[in-house]
C-alpha positions in Angstrom: 86.5 204.6 -29.0 85.6 202.6 -32.1 82.6 203.6 -34.2 80.0 200.9 -34.7 79.2 200.3 -38.4 75.9 198.6 -39.1 76.5 195.3 -40.8 74.3 192.7 -42.3 72.3 192.1 -39.2 68.9 190.4 -39.7 67.2 193.8 -39.0 69.3 195.6 -41.5 68.9 192.9 -44.2 65.1 193.0 -43.6 65.0 196.8 -43.8 66.8 196.7 -47.2 64.7 193.9 -48.7 62.5 194.8 -51.6 59.6 192.9 -53.2 57.3 193.4 -56.2 54.2 191.3 -56.9 53.1 190.9 -60.5 49.7 189.7 -61.8 49.0 188.5 -65.3 45.8 187.2 -66.8 46.4 186.2 -70.4 42.8 186.5 -71.4 42.5 190.1 -70.1 46.0 191.7 -69.8 48.4 192.7 -72.6 51.3 192.4 -70.2 51.9 191.6 -66.5 51.0 194.4 -64.0 52.6 195.5 -60.8 50.0 194.9 -58.1 52.2 195.4 -55.0 55.6 196.7 -54.2 57.5 197.8 -51.1 60.6 197.8 -48.9 61.3 196.5 -45.5 58.2 195.4 -43.6 56.0 195.8 -46.7 58.4 193.6 -48.7 58.3 191.0 -45.9 54.5 191.1 -46.0 54.5 190.6 -49.7 56.8 187.6 -49.4 54.9 186.1 -46.5 51.6 186.4 -48.5 53.3 184.7 -51.5 54.5 181.9 -49.3 51.1 181.4 -47.6 49.4 181.2 -51.0 52.1 178.9 -52.6 53.1 181.6 -55.0 56.7 181.0 -56.3 59.2 183.7 -55.6 61.8 184.7 -58.1 64.9 186.5 -56.8 66.6 189.0 -59.1 68.0 192.3 -57.5 68.3 194.1 -60.8 64.9 193.2 -62.0 63.2 194.1 -58.6 64.9 197.5 -58.7 63.6 198.2 -62.2 60.1 197.0 -61.2 60.2 199.2 -58.1 60.3 202.2 -60.4 56.9 201.3 -61.9 53.6 202.5 -60.6 51.1 200.1 -59.0 48.5 198.7 -61.4 50.6 199.6 -64.5 51.7 197.1 -67.1 55.4 196.4 -67.4 57.0 198.2 -70.3 58.2 196.3 -73.4 61.8 196.8 -72.3 61.1 194.3 -69.5 59.3 191.7 -71.5 62.3 189.4 -71.9 63.2 189.5 -68.2 59.6 188.9 -67.2 59.3 186.1 -69.7 62.1 184.4 -67.8 60.2 184.9 -64.5 57.1 183.4 -66.1 59.0 180.4 -67.4 60.4 179.8 -63.9 56.9 180.1 -62.4 55.5 177.7 -65.1 58.2 175.2 -64.3 57.5 175.4 -60.5 53.8 175.1 -61.1 54.2 172.1 -63.4 56.4 170.3 -60.8 54.0 171.1 -58.0 51.2 169.8 -60.2 53.0 166.6 -60.8 53.7 166.2 -57.1 50.0 166.9 -56.3 48.9 164.4 -58.9 51.3 161.7 -57.5 50.0 162.4 -54.0 46.4 162.0 -55.2 47.3 158.8 -57.0 49.0 157.4 -53.9 46.0 158.3 -51.7 43.7 156.6 -54.2 45.8 153.5 -54.2 45.8 153.5 -50.4 42.0 153.8 -50.3 41.7 151.0 -52.9 44.0 148.7 -51.0 41.6 148.6 -48.1 38.9 146.9 -50.1 
């Protein structure tokens, strides 16, 4: 009889998933802090919360593994500054494009309102 080997089923992939949430307030923090981290269902919850709140998600397996080693509410160490700067640049780019889209939608709505008069 052949032995079943678990593969990349959706359940196995979800159980292996990891997620780390960072927070950075430039006026208050010296560096970004880990505010949540987890595997499996916890990771899924972190990702769902990010999606519901329109928080961009950056995927990097190596970086998430390094961040998983940090304690909650601790600033990232200087060794990770460069990698986190790349994440922040990505988030800035996403936020900027979303801002431009939102501004275009507001302008289009304003034009529609004005066209009725």
